TORVOPA-771390 format. One record per residue: residue number from 0; x, y, z of N, C-alpha, C, CB in turn. Coordinates in pm, 1 decimal. Glycine has a CB too. Layout:
N
(r NUM,(X,Y,Z),(X,Y,Z),(X,Y,Z),(X,Y,Z))
...
END
This chain:
194
(r 0,(2109.6,-830.1,-256.3),(2004.3,-747.0,-227.5),(1925.4,-876.5,-184.0),(1944.5,-643.3,-352.4))
(r 1,(1852.9,-857.9,-45.5),(1718.9,-928.1,-40.8),(1607.4,-899.0,-113.5),(1674.1,-923.8,69.5))
(r 2,(1534.0,-1007.3,-193.4),(1381.1,-964.6,-235.5),(1259.1,-1012.3,-215.6),(1366.9,-962.2,-343.2))
(r 3,(1300.9,-1080.7,-119.7),(1202.0,-1173.1,-81.5),(1205.9,-1284.5,67.6),(1199.3,-1252.0,-206.6))
(r 4,(1163.5,-1273.2,154.8),(1162.1,-1363.8,285.8),(1046.1,-1428.9,309.9),(1187.1,-1291.8,407.8))
(r 5,(1058.6,-1552.2,335.9),(961.4,-1617.9,382.1),(993.0,-1709.4,516.0),(915.8,-1690.1,272.0))
(r 6,(946.4,-1685.4,634.1),(977.1,-1700.5,757.3),(803.3,-1686.8,896.3),(1110.7,-1566.7,765.1))
(r 7,(880.2,-1707.5,974.0),(817.1,-1718.3,1081.8),(773.7,-1589.8,1146.1),(889.6,-1790.4,1158.4))
(r 8,(659.2,-1500.6,1165.4),(580.7,-1347.9,1198.8),(652.5,-1382.8,1366.3),(341.4,-1332.9,1175.0))
(r 9,(784.6,-1295.7,1421.7),(811.8,-1358.0,1581.0),(709.3,-1236.5,1684.4),(1033.0,-1347.5,1633.5))
(r 10,(716.1,-1090.4,1572.1),(648.7,-1003.5,1645.5),(605.9,-870.9,1546.6),(740.4,-968.8,1771.0))
(r 11,(515.1,-851.8,1584.1),(427.6,-672.5,1533.9),(429.4,-580.6,1588.7),(292.8,-647.7,1524.4))
(r 12,(426.1,-486.9,1528.2),(413.1,-346.0,1578.5),(375.3,-237.1,1470.6),(546.7,-305.6,1642.5))
(r 13,(333.9,-132.0,1530.0),(287.5,-35.4,1384.3),(355.2,19.4,1301.9),(224.4,69.6,1399.1))
(r 14,(510.6,-39.0,1295.5),(600.9,-6.2,1195.8),(620.1,-93.2,1090.1),(712.6,15.1,1245.7))
(r 15,(596.1,-223.0,1190.1),(662.4,-352.8,1098.7),(674.1,-459.4,1138.0),(780.2,-347.4,1057.9))
(r 16,(739.1,-567.8,1108.6),(770.0,-682.9,1197.4),(879.4,-729.6,1199.7),(705.8,-779.2,1181.6))
(r 17,(860.2,-819.9,1278.4),(1011.8,-947.0,1258.7),(953.5,-1067.8,1244.1),(1132.5,-973.4,1405.2))
(r 18,(1058.2,-1063.2,1093.4),(978.4,-1184.6,1076.2),(1126.5,-1306.7,1083.8),(870.7,-1176.3,900.8))
(r 19,(1157.8,-1425.4,1183.3),(1240.8,-1546.6,1189.2),(1236.9,-1627.7,1060.3),(1196.2,-1633.9,1304.2))
(r 20,(1366.0,-1619.7,1035.6),(1407.9,-1699.6,864.1),(1528.2,-1801.5,903.8),(1486.9,-1559.9,714.2))
(r 21,(1512.6,-1920.7,990.8),(1591.5,-1990.2,988.3),(1724.6,-1955.5,1128.5),(1620.6,-1981.9,841.1))
(r 22,(1618.2,-1927.1,1224.0),(1693.3,-1860.0,1309.7),(1725.0,-1735.1,1327.5),(1774.2,-1897.5,1306.6))
(r 23,(1743.5,-1667.1,1199.8),(1806.4,-1490.1,1183.3),(1658.1,-1379.9,1197.5),(1896.9,-1458.3,972.8))
(r 24,(1631.3,-1314.3,1272.0),(1529.6,-1231.6,1296.2),(1536.4,-1132.4,1210.4),(1523.5,-1188.3,1418.3))
(r 25,(1495.3,-1100.2,1100.4),(1474.6,-969.3,1004.9),(1374.6,-866.1,1047.1),(1427.2,-1011.5,864.0))
(r 26,(1431.3,-732.1,1109.8),(1354.2,-624.1,1105.9),(1324.9,-569.3,966.1),(1413.0,-530.1,1185.5))
(r 27,(1159.9,-567.3,926.7),(1080.6,-533.9,797.5),(1011.2,-434.9,853.4),(987.7,-646.4,726.1))
(r 28,(1010.8,-320.6,774.1),(939.7,-200.4,783.5),(849.0,-209.7,691.1),(1012.7,-83.9,771.4))
(r 29,(726.7,-178.2,748.3),(584.0,-197.0,643.9),(464.2,-109.3,650.9),(515.0,-333.8,666.7))
(r 30,(393.5,-87.1,553.6),(282.3,39.9,556.3),(189.2,-82.5,667.7),(185.1,107.5,349.3))
(r 31,(89.9,11.0,686.8),(-40.9,-5.7,781.4),(-109.0,-120.0,685.5),(-150.7,157.4,806.5))
(r 32,(-113.5,-79.5,560.0),(-218.2,-197.5,497.8),(-133.3,-306.1,498.0),(-284.1,-175.2,337.6))
(r 33,(26.1,-346.6,453.6),(47.6,-428.7,439.2),(97.9,-488.0,586.6),(108.1,-420.6,334.7))
(r 34,(91.6,-432.4,682.0),(86.4,-504.7,853.9),(-40.6,-568.2,864.0),(92.8,-384.4,997.7))
(r 35,(-100.9,-501.8,851.0),(-269.0,-554.7,901.9),(-318.5,-675.4,788.2),(-408.7,-393.4,889.2))
(r 36,(-196.1,-702.4,716.1),(-226.1,-828.1,619.7),(-142.7,-962.5,656.5),(-185.8,-786.5,460.5))
(r 37,(-65.4,-940.2,773.0),(16.6,-1052.2,816.7),(-92.6,-1129.3,885.0),(147.1,-1013.6,912.5))
(r 38,(-35.4,-1234.9,901.4),(-78.6,-1327.1,954.1),(-54.2,-1306.1,1131.5),(-14.5,-1443.1,880.4))
(r 39,(-140.3,-1358.6,1215.4),(-55.1,-1391.5,1347.8),(47.1,-1429.4,1430.2),(-75.4,-1427.7,1377.6))
(r 40,(109.0,-1355.9,1514.3),(264.9,-1422.8,1513.7),(278.5,-1540.8,1565.3),(366.8,-1350.0,1587.3))
(r 41,(333.4,-1607.9,1517.0),(403.4,-1744.1,1498.0),(370.9,-1809.9,1375.7),(371.1,-1839.3,1606.0))
(r 42,(300.4,-1770.6,1300.1),(226.4,-1818.8,1194.7),(378.1,-1780.5,1084.0),(47.7,-1725.9,1168.6))
(r 43,(345.2,-1860.8,947.3),(478.4,-1829.4,864.6),(431.1,-1724.0,765.7),(546.8,-1968.0,780.5))
(r 44,(474.4,-1672.1,673.9),(430.2,-1577.7,566.6),(527.7,-1573.6,501.6),(385.7,-1448.6,595.5))
(r 45,(501.2,-1451.0,366.0),(578.1,-1465.1,268.9),(598.8,-1327.2,206.4),(527.4,-1564.0,184.0))
(r 46,(717.4,-1235.6,215.0),(661.1,-1123.6,169.0),(820.3,-1064.3,86.8),(580.7,-1022.4,310.6))
(r 47,(738.1,-988.2,10.5),(818.4,-919.4,-105.2),(896.1,-806.5,-62.6),(728.7,-869.1,-215.7))
(r 48,(1050.6,-793.4,-99.2),(1132.8,-700.9,20.5),(1194.3,-595.3,-63.1),(1265.1,-788.3,116.3))
(r 49,(1214.2,-521.0,-6.8),(1383.1,-417.6,-65.9),(1445.5,-354.2,29.2),(1366.3,-278.1,-175.8))
(r 50,(1568.2,-354.8,-42.3),(1656.8,-325.6,106.0),(1741.8,-216.9,43.4),(1765.6,-473.5,182.3))
(r 51,(1713.4,-112.4,161.2),(1749.7,19.3,157.5),(1897.4,44.0,203.6),(1654.5,93.8,238.6))
(r 52,(1955.3,106.6,111.2),(2131.2,50.6,138.3),(2129.4,246.7,162.9),(2270.9,-61.7,-59.9))
(r 53,(2200.2,320.8,304.0),(2239.0,449.3,267.3),(2408.6,447.9,298.5),(2146.2,566.3,356.9))
(r 54,(2436.0,546.7,334.4),(2618.3,537.4,386.4),(2587.1,510.8,557.0),(2740.0,737.1,353.6))
(r 55,(2468.4,571.6,600.3),(2466.6,548.8,743.9),(2362.4,446.9,798.1),(2443.9,677.5,808.9))
(r 56,(2277.7,401.7,711.2),(2203.5,244.9,734.2),(2127.0,184.7,621.7),(2092.0,247.4,851.8))
(r 57,(2132.0,80.8,664.5),(2063.5,-26.7,549.2),(1884.1,-83.5,661.4),(2230.2,-222.5,512.8))
(r 58,(1825.0,-74.8,572.2),(1655.6,-88.7,624.1),(1635.3,-166.1,501.3),(1537.0,72.6,645.1))
(r 59,(1536.4,-269.4,567.1),(1438.3,-375.8,473.6),(1283.7,-335.5,502.4),(1462.0,-558.7,523.7))
(r 60,(1215.4,-330.6,390.0),(1086.8,-279.7,369.6),(997.9,-382.3,299.8),(1094.7,-153.5,292.5))
(r 61,(872.8,-434.3,392.5),(811.9,-561.2,319.1),(722.3,-527.0,233.7),(748.0,-659.8,402.0))
(r 62,(634.1,-558.0,146.8),(534.6,-576.6,94.8),(447.0,-711.3,88.7),(565.8,-537.5,-0.1))
(r 63,(315.3,-652.1,87.6),(230.4,-829.3,63.6),(207.6,-801.7,-28.9),(95.2,-902.3,137.2))
(r 64,(227.0,-769.0,-158.0),(174.0,-737.4,-295.7),(295.5,-627.6,-381.1),(5.7,-655.0,-271.5))
(r 65,(281.8,-710.6,-552.0),(379.0,-712.0,-624.6),(390.9,-540.2,-643.6),(354.9,-811.4,-753.1))
(r 66,(249.9,-459.9,-661.7),(207.7,-374.3,-712.8),(245.0,-263.7,-561.0),(54.9,-411.8,-778.0))
(r 67,(261.0,-305.8,-466.7),(265.9,-214.1,-368.0),(405.5,-162.3,-389.1),(234.3,-270.9,-227.4))
(r 68,(520.5,-301.6,-394.1),(641.1,-266.2,-414.1),(706.6,-183.1,-546.7),(691.9,-376.5,-398.6))
(r 69,(624.4,-250.4,-641.3),(644.6,-145.2,-754.5),(652.0,7.3,-729.1),(536.0,-160.1,-845.9))
(r 70,(521.1,8.9,-659.9),(458.9,173.4,-661.0),(570.1,222.0,-527.0),(234.7,192.8,-610.0))
(r 71,(625.7,183.5,-459.8),(745.4,174.5,-339.7),(879.1,241.3,-422.0),(783.6,-17.7,-280.7))
(r 72,(885.0,139.7,-499.2),(1033.9,179.8,-587.6),(989.3,258.0,-663.9),(1120.1,71.2,-674.9))
(r 73,(951.5,339.4,-727.0),(873.3,394.4,-806.6),(878.6,554.9,-736.0),(728.9,309.2,-815.3))
(r 74,(846.1,588.9,-603.2),(820.5,675.5,-555.5),(979.9,709.6,-508.3),(705.4,654.9,-468.5))
(r 75,(1068.0,632.1,-451.8),(1161.5,642.6,-441.6),(1272.7,743.6,-552.5),(1167.2,526.9,-424.1))
(r 76,(1193.3,693.9,-681.4),(1267.9,757.0,-788.2),(1292.9,881.4,-789.8),(1219.9,740.4,-892.7))
(r 77,(1157.6,951.0,-730.8),(1104.0,1061.8,-727.7),(1241.9,1173.0,-632.7),(939.7,1032.3,-653.5))
(r 78,(1286.6,1312.1,-663.8),(1363.8,1395.5,-581.1),(1297.4,1421.8,-464.2),(1399.5,1513.1,-641.4))
(r 79,(1385.2,1422.4,-347.6),(1274.9,1462.0,-225.7),(1217.5,1337.7,-147.9),(1137.1,1542.5,-291.5))
(r 80,(1161.3,1220.3,-242.1),(1105.7,1121.4,-158.0),(1195.2,1006.9,-127.3),(987.2,1073.4,-215.6))
(r 81,(1203.9,985.0,6.4),(1290.4,873.6,59.4),(1156.5,812.1,155.8),(1455.5,933.6,155.3))
(r 82,(1215.4,701.3,181.4),(1187.0,552.4,183.6),(1069.3,559.3,292.6),(1329.1,447.6,229.0))
(r 83,(1091.8,678.3,425.3),(997.3,732.1,501.1),(863.3,750.9,453.7),(1039.3,837.9,538.1))
(r 84,(905.2,861.4,363.9),(802.2,939.5,283.5),(725.9,848.3,194.9),(868.0,1050.5,196.2))
(r 85,(784.5,750.3,102.7),(715.7,661.7,34.6),(621.0,551.6,109.6),(810.2,603.2,-40.0))
(r 86,(659.6,535.8,229.8),(580.4,406.8,292.7),(461.6,493.3,386.9),(702.1,286.7,406.7))
(r 87,(503.3,637.0,427.4),(380.1,684.9,444.5),(239.0,744.0,373.5),(412.1,745.2,495.8))
(r 88,(286.5,743.3,224.7),(249.5,758.6,132.2),(145.4,610.1,62.6),(371.0,806.5,76.0))
(r 89,(197.8,490.0,101.1),(132.5,328.4,120.7),(90.5,305.3,200.3),(190.4,223.6,119.6))
(r 90,(85.5,380.9,302.2),(20.3,327.2,427.4),(-151.0,411.0,438.4),(140.5,372.3,578.1))
(r 91,(-112.4,578.8,400.8),(-257.9,637.2,381.4),(-283.4,602.1,280.4),(-288.3,772.1,386.5))
(r 92,(-270.0,608.5,151.5),(-329.4,480.7,12.6),(-296.6,357.2,-13.6),(-300.4,510.5,-119.3))
(r 93,(-399.1,298.4,-114.1),(-395.4,217.9,-167.7),(-315.8,199.7,-243.9),(-466.3,205.3,-193.9))
(r 94,(-191.1,160.2,-311.3),(-126.2,161.8,-449.8),(-225.1,215.3,-548.0),(-78.1,16.8,-496.5))
(r 95,(-300.4,145.9,-600.5),(-362.0,142.4,-708.6),(-449.5,309.7,-658.2),(-454.0,-23.2,-735.4))
(r 96,(-487.5,341.9,-572.4),(-507.5,513.5,-556.0),(-415.2,553.2,-594.0),(-527.0,585.1,-429.1))
(r 97,(-306.0,527.8,-531.8),(-209.5,637.6,-555.8),(-177.9,660.7,-729.6),(-63.9,594.2,-468.1))
(r 98,(-201.4,542.5,-803.3),(-167.1,581.1,-916.6),(-268.8,674.6,-1016.0),(-132.0,465.5,-968.8))
(r 99,(-403.3,613.3,-940.6),(-526.1,682.5,-1005.8),(-512.7,863.8,-986.6),(-679.7,615.1,-918.0))
(r 100,(-448.4,859.2,-901.7),(-425.2,1028.8,-865.7),(-359.0,1094.7,-959.8),(-341.0,1062.8,-737.9))
(r 101,(-228.0,978.3,-956.9),(-123.2,1063.4,-1083.4),(-165.4,1024.4,-1174.2),(33.0,1046.3,-1103.2))
(r 102,(-254.8,951.2,-1261.8),(-344.8,941.8,-1407.6),(-411.5,1093.1,-1426.6),(-489.6,807.9,-1397.2))
(r 103,(-501.5,1108.3,-1268.1),(-576.4,1205.1,-1300.9),(-501.4,1336.2,-1289.3),(-691.1,1198.5,-1226.4))
(r 104,(-374.8,1345.6,-1259.9),(-282.8,1461.1,-1199.1),(-337.2,1538.0,-1071.7),(-259.5,1572.7,-1311.3))
(r 105,(-378.3,1471.2,-984.1),(-453.7,1495.9,-878.1),(-334.1,1493.6,-786.2),(-575.8,1397.0,-851.3))
(r 106,(-305.6,1651.8,-756.0),(-157.9,1617.0,-679.6),(-250.1,1682.6,-554.0),(30.5,1710.8,-741.9))
(r 107,(-331.4,1758.4,-530.0),(-406.1,1778.1,-444.8),(-408.9,1690.9,-327.9),(-503.8,1787.0,-497.8))
(r 108,(-488.1,1531.4,-411.2),(-558.9,1431.8,-323.1),(-410.5,1334.5,-273.1),(-700.4,1331.0,-426.3))
(r 109,(-295.7,1338.2,-357.6),(-125.4,1263.3,-299.1),(-89.0,1385.1,-161.8),(53.1,1278.6,-476.8))
(r 110,(-116.1,1497.9,-168.2),(-84.7,1593.0,-89.9),(-187.2,1609.8,89.3),(-103.2,1717.6,-202.3))
(r 111,(-240.5,1528.5,59.0),(-341.4,1509.1,163.8),(-267.6,1359.5,247.8),(-520.7,1484.4,81.6))
(r 112,(-157.9,1339.5,176.3),(-99.3,1193.0,312.5),(50.5,1285.0,353.7),(-38.9,955.3,208.3))
(r 113,(28.1,1240.8,530.1),(88.2,1349.5,610.6),(256.8,1290.3,545.7),(44.6,1341.3,818.8))
(r 114,(305.9,1404.2,556.3),(477.1,1437.0,502.5),(477.5,1461.1,352.0),(595.3,1292.5,529.1))
(r 115,(360.6,1468.8,284.1),(388.7,1532.8,126.5),(331.2,1656.4,142.3),(316.4,1452.2,-13.2))
(r 116,(394.6,1759.8,82.1),(350.2,1893.2,45.7),(300.1,1887.9,-66.5),(440.5,1990.3,45.4))
(r 117,(292.9,2003.4,-121.2),(227.3,2051.0,-229.9),(330.6,2049.7,-397.7),(181.6,2208.2,-172.7))
(r 118,(453.9,2089.7,-317.0),(545.1,2040.6,-443.6),(610.2,1892.1,-425.9),(676.3,2150.4,-464.8))
(r 119,(588.8,1877.9,-342.0),(628.7,1724.0,-318.7),(530.6,1682.3,-426.0),(602.5,1647.6,-149.7))
(r 120,(389.5,1661.9,-411.9),(298.2,1601.0,-465.6),(317.7,1583.2,-603.3),(192.5,1655.3,-438.1))
(r 121,(301.6,1747.1,-661.6),(296.2,1806.8,-804.3),(447.1,1721.6,-844.3),(296.4,2013.6,-813.9))
(r 122,(562.4,1719.7,-778.2),(677.9,1641.6,-854.7),(605.8,1477.7,-896.0),(836.7,1626.0,-732.7))
(r 123,(587.8,1442.2,-792.1),(552.1,1264.4,-790.3),(441.8,1297.9,-935.2),(441.7,1176.5,-589.7))
(r 124,(341.8,1356.8,-894.3),(231.1,1349.7,-1029.9),(339.5,1404.6,-1162.6),(60.8,1487.2,-1004.3))
(r 125,(408.8,1474.0,-1172.0),(523.0,1498.8,-1334.7),(629.0,1378.6,-1343.9),(645.8,1672.2,-1327.0))
(r 126,(664.6,1345.5,-1210.8),(737.3,1235.4,-1193.0),(734.1,1069.6,-1264.3),(717.5,1232.7,-1072.1))
(r 127,(603.3,1071.0,-1237.7),(564.9,928.2,-1251.3),(422.4,886.9,-1359.5),(533.3,882.4,-1091.2))
(r 128,(391.6,1010.8,-1398.1),(285.6,1035.0,-1530.8),(285.2,957.0,-1613.4),(297.4,1141.7,-1609.6))
(r 129,(399.9,989.6,-1646.7),(452.6,905.0,-1770.5),(508.0,767.3,-1743.7),(565.1,979.7,-1840.5))
(r 130,(517.0,721.7,-1660.1),(550.3,564.4,-1550.0),(401.7,520.8,-1537.5),(633.0,596.3,-1349.5))
(r 131,(350.2,604.5,-1497.2),(234.9,509.2,-1462.0),(12.5,535.1,-1494.9),(276.6,508.7,-1283.3))
(r 132,(90.9,679.9,-1568.4),(-18.5,750.4,-1610.2),(-100.9,754.0,-1720.7),(8.5,839.0,-1605.8))
(r 133,(-45.1,704.2,-1809.4),(-64.4,680.1,-1977.3),(-208.7,624.4,-1933.1),(63.4,550.5,-2082.5))
(r 134,(-269.7,628.1,-2064.2),(-410.8,604.0,-2119.4),(-459.4,455.4,-2154.7),(-421.8,684.2,-2247.1))
(r 135,(-308.8,366.0,-2119.3),(-271.5,238.0,-2162.8),(-369.2,126.5,-2072.6),(-102.1,220.3,-2139.2))
(r 136,(-330.1,29.2,-2131.0),(-367.7,-87.6,-1983.8),(-330.5,-98.6,-1888.7),(-353.9,-200.8,-1979.3))
(r 137,(-218.6,-38.3,-1875.4),(-173.5,-32.9,-1714.0),(-233.5,24.2,-1617.3),(-64.7,21.2,-1691.5))
(r 138,(-300.4,173.5,-1700.7),(-396.4,219.7,-1587.7),(-552.7,158.4,-1569.9),(-411.6,372.1,-1609.7))
(r 139,(-558.8,99.9,-1687.4),(-728.2,56.5,-1681.0),(-703.9,-102.1,-1563.3),(-813.6,0.4,-1903.5))
(r 140,(-572.1,-104.2,-1604.7),(-559.5,-239.4,-1490.7),(-516.5,-212.4,-1297.8),(-405.8,-345.1,-1566.1))
(r 141,(-482.2,-124.1,-1325.9),(-509.6,-43.6,-1161.0),(-595.7,12.7,-1127.4),(-440.3,49.1,-1116.9))
(r 142,(-637.2,104.2,-1197.4),(-713.5,212.1,-1120.7),(-841.1,117.2,-1060.9),(-767.8,355.2,-1232.0))
(r 143,(-898.7,165.2,-971.9),(-999.0,135.4,-917.6),(-1140.9,172.0,-931.7),(-970.1,151.8,-833.1))
(r 144,(-1214.1,61.3,-960.4),(-1388.4,105.3,-1033.6),(-1433.3,209.7,-928.4),(-1534.6,-52.2,-1037.7))
(r 145,(-1526.6,283.3,-1012.6),(-1626.0,375.0,-944.7),(-1668.0,314.8,-781.5),(-1770.7,381.8,-1051.8))
(r 146,(-1732.4,171.9,-868.6),(-1833.7,102.1,-739.8),(-1713.6,77.3,-581.5),(-1910.4,-107.8,-815.8))
(r 147,(-1545.3,27.4,-671.4),(-1492.9,6.0,-517.0),(-1423.7,108.6,-468.3),(-1402.2,-109.1,-495.6))
(r 148,(-1450.9,281.2,-509.6),(-1372.8,345.4,-464.7),(-1522.6,418.1,-392.3),(-1255.5,414.7,-567.4))
(r 149,(-1627.2,401.2,-426.4),(-1749.0,413.1,-328.1),(-1749.5,329.1,-218.5),(-1873.7,387.8,-391.2))
(r 150,(-1745.0,224.1,-232.0),(-1698.4,130.5,-82.7),(-1614.1,193.7,-11.3),(-1623.5,-10.8,-99.7))
(r 151,(-1493.6,176.1,-86.4),(-1350.4,270.5,23.5),(-1421.2,381.8,84.2),(-1193.0,360.1,-78.6))
(r 152,(-1451.2,482.5,13.9),(-1506.4,590.9,52.4),(-1620.5,598.1,188.3),(-1560.2,630.5,-68.9))
(r 153,(-1705.2,461.8,175.4),(-1795.5,460.6,280.0),(-1750.8,403.5,373.9),(-1905.1,414.1,258.4))
(r 154,(-1657.9,307.7,374.1),(-1587.6,271.8,454.1),(-1507.0,350.4,587.1),(-1526.7,225.8,378.6))
(r 155,(-1437.3,442.5,479.0),(-1373.8,526.4,583.1),(-1462.2,610.0,625.6),(-1260.1,598.3,545.0))
(r 156,(-1558.5,639.2,611.7),(-1683.6,740.1,660.4),(-1691.4,694.9,779.1),(-1833.1,737.6,586.3))
(r 157,(-1717.7,550.8,768.0),(-1765.1,491.2,914.0),(-1690.9,434.8,995.3),(-1851.9,402.3,911.7))
(r 158,(-1544.1,561.1,990.7),(-1455.2,548.7,1108.9),(-1364.4,417.1,1063.7),(-1547.6,527.0,1262.0))
(r 159,(-1362.5,325.7,982.0),(-1207.4,252.8,986.8),(-1107.7,286.3,937.4),(-1193.3,145.9,943.6))
(r 160,(-974.7,248.9,964.1),(-881.1,318.4,898.8),(-846.7,323.6,751.3),(-788.8,287.8,952.5))
(r 161,(-736.4,351.3,700.5),(-737.3,273.9,601.2),(-644.9,208.0,572.7),(-762.7,319.1,518.2))
(r 162,(-569.8,142.0,644.6),(-521.8,-30.5,634.0),(-622.6,-103.3,651.4),(-418.1,-90.5,740.3))
(r 163,(-736.7,-87.1,737.2),(-855.0,-164.0,786.5),(-944.3,-169.8,638.7),(-941.7,-77.0,930.4))
(r 164,(-989.6,-61.8,617.9),(-1021.6,-36.5,451.4),(-959.9,-143.5,351.2),(-954.5,114.4,400.1))
(r 165,(-827.9,-143.2,307.2),(-758.9,-202.9,245.4),(-750.9,-304.3,213.7),(-698.7,-191.8,265.4))
(r 166,(-738.4,-368.5,371.7),(-736.3,-526.7,370.8),(-901.4,-582.0,381.6),(-635.6,-587.4,517.4))
(r 167,(-977.2,-522.3,412.8),(-1100.7,-534.5,385.6),(-1153.0,-577.0,259.9),(-1144.8,-436.2,411.1))
(r 168,(-1121.6,-478.6,150.2),(-1111.4,-477.2,24.8),(-1082.7,-597.8,-91.2),(-1031.9,-397.0,23.6))
(r 169,(-964.9,-621.0,-30.5),(-881.3,-714.9,-117.3),(-951.8,-838.7,-105.5),(-726.7,-731.2,-74.1))
(r 170,(-946.9,-920.4,-179.3),(-996.1,-1015.9,-270.4),(-1120.5,-982.0,-295.5),(-988.8,-1147.4,-229.5))
(r 171,(-1201.5,-902.7,-316.8),(-1307.2,-868.4,-366.8),(-1289.9,-920.8,-527.3),(-1329.3,-716.6,-337.3))
(r 172,(-1400.1,-975.0,-556.9),(-1396.4,-1012.9,-683.6),(-1538.4,-1050.0,-826.4),(-1321.6,-1122.3,-646.1))
(r 173,(-1594.5,-933.1,-743.5),(-1775.4,-912.1,-786.5),(-1772.8,-800.4,-904.9),(-1893.1,-835.1,-628.9))
(r 174,(-1851.4,-787.6,-936.4),(-1868.4,-657.9,-1011.4),(-1778.4,-523.5,-939.5),(-2040.0,-624.8,-1011.6))
(r 175,(-1662.2,-428.5,-1032.1),(-1640.2,-394.8,-979.3),(-1699.8,-234.2,-965.8),(-1548.7,-442.4,-988.8))
(r 176,(-1801.5,-254.3,-1028.8),(-1895.6,-136.7,-1065.2),(-2023.4,-128.1,-920.0),(-1981.3,-181.2,-1247.2))
(r 177,(-2016.5,-232.4,-914.7),(-2112.3,-269.5,-785.8),(-2093.1,-232.1,-648.2),(-2119.3,-402.2,-770.3))
(r 178,(-2117.9,-86.2,-610.2),(-2041.6,-35.3,-469.8),(-2123.8,-103.3,-372.6),(-2038.4,140.9,-436.8))
(r 179,(-2217.5,-164.5,-330.5),(-2303.9,-208.1,-223.6),(-2271.5,-350.2,-221.6),(-2458.5,-177.4,-243.8))
(r 180,(-2252.1,-395.6,-305.1),(-2184.1,-515.7,-261.2),(-2022.9,-549.0,-234.5),(-2222.5,-596.7,-350.3))
(r 181,(-1938.7,-411.7,-303.0),(-1851.9,-459.5,-231.4),(-1801.7,-414.8,-88.8),(-1771.3,-459.6,-304.5))
(r 182,(-1906.1,-271.6,-37.6),(-1919.3,-253.0,63.7),(-1950.4,-371.4,159.8),(-1990.4,-167.5,56.8))
(r 183,(-2069.6,-437.6,86.1),(-2078.2,-578.6,200.4),(-1943.6,-685.9,211.4),(-2218.3,-690.9,143.3))
(r 184,(-1891.0,-663.9,109.2),(-1799.3,-775.0,100.4),(-1682.3,-703.5,213.0),(-1741.3,-810.7,-79.5))
(r 185,(-1682.6,-574.6,236.2),(-1603.0,-525.4,356.2),(-1588.5,-523.8,462.4),(-1595.0,-459.4,370.4))
(r 186,(-1738.0,-520.9,495.2),(-1828.2,-508.0,583.4),(-1838.5,-689.8,677.3),(-1974.5,-446.5,486.2))
(r 187,(-1813.2,-783.1,589.6),(-1781.5,-909.7,647.6),(-1629.3,-936.5,648.5),(-1854.2,-1018.4,572.7))
(r 188,(-1550.1,-895.6,618.8),(-1400.6,-850.7,612.3),(-1348.5,-810.1,743.1),(-1379.5,-731.3,516.2))
(r 189,(-1404.2,-709.8,786.9),(-1418.2,-647.7,903.3),(-1476.1,-717.6,1019.5),(-1484.2,-544.7,880.0))
(r 190,(-1564.1,-812.0,995.4),(-1662.3,-856.3,1111.9),(-1780.2,-834.7,1120.7),(-1637.5,-818.2,1216.1))
(r 191,(-1793.4,-750.1,1009.4),(-1951.9,-660.8,1037.0),(-2090.5,-765.8,1024.5),(-1977.3,-519.3,890.2))
(r 192,(-2074.3,-858.9,1010.7),(-2184.1,-1016.3,936.6),(-2255.5,-955.8,845.6),(-2317.5,-1111.1,1047.9))
(r 193,(-2246.7,-897.2,777.5),(-2349.3,-842.4,684.8),(-2386.1,-921.8,514.0),(-2290.1,-686.1,665.3))
END
């Protein structure tokens, strides 16, 4: 199995990218947030990957961070959720927002993802709440703070896509309950110059 790739970004599109590793081009399917985090074409990058093998297809999925891959693999363990639906979930929701919804048992929030209906969302909550929804350190570590969540919602309301918002808020290291500071950080990364 291919667990990671390091190589040059040859091409990017809405579904993923092609990474040249030693003269071999690997087609890697990715979430919109992971695509947005890629460097420009021609630059080198490293991606975590998951090779999904079916009898009629072999596909390679790429992730910009370990949590994104962990959530993707967890979603694949849910009956009725394939790689395309798991990728759609990660394109619509940040991994920590999805885990927060599982912890809160908020199936309606998960059902807002295109391609995920009410029954599938409920199944995701039931199947993943024991794995990620406990009130232990895992939930506290990945659940977004109220300030970060407020900044995320504000940027979405300004018309930025979920991928742009996820990329803009990456690396914020200020007070987690300070929505204004998180929003300023996001706007700076989006080129707002605040």
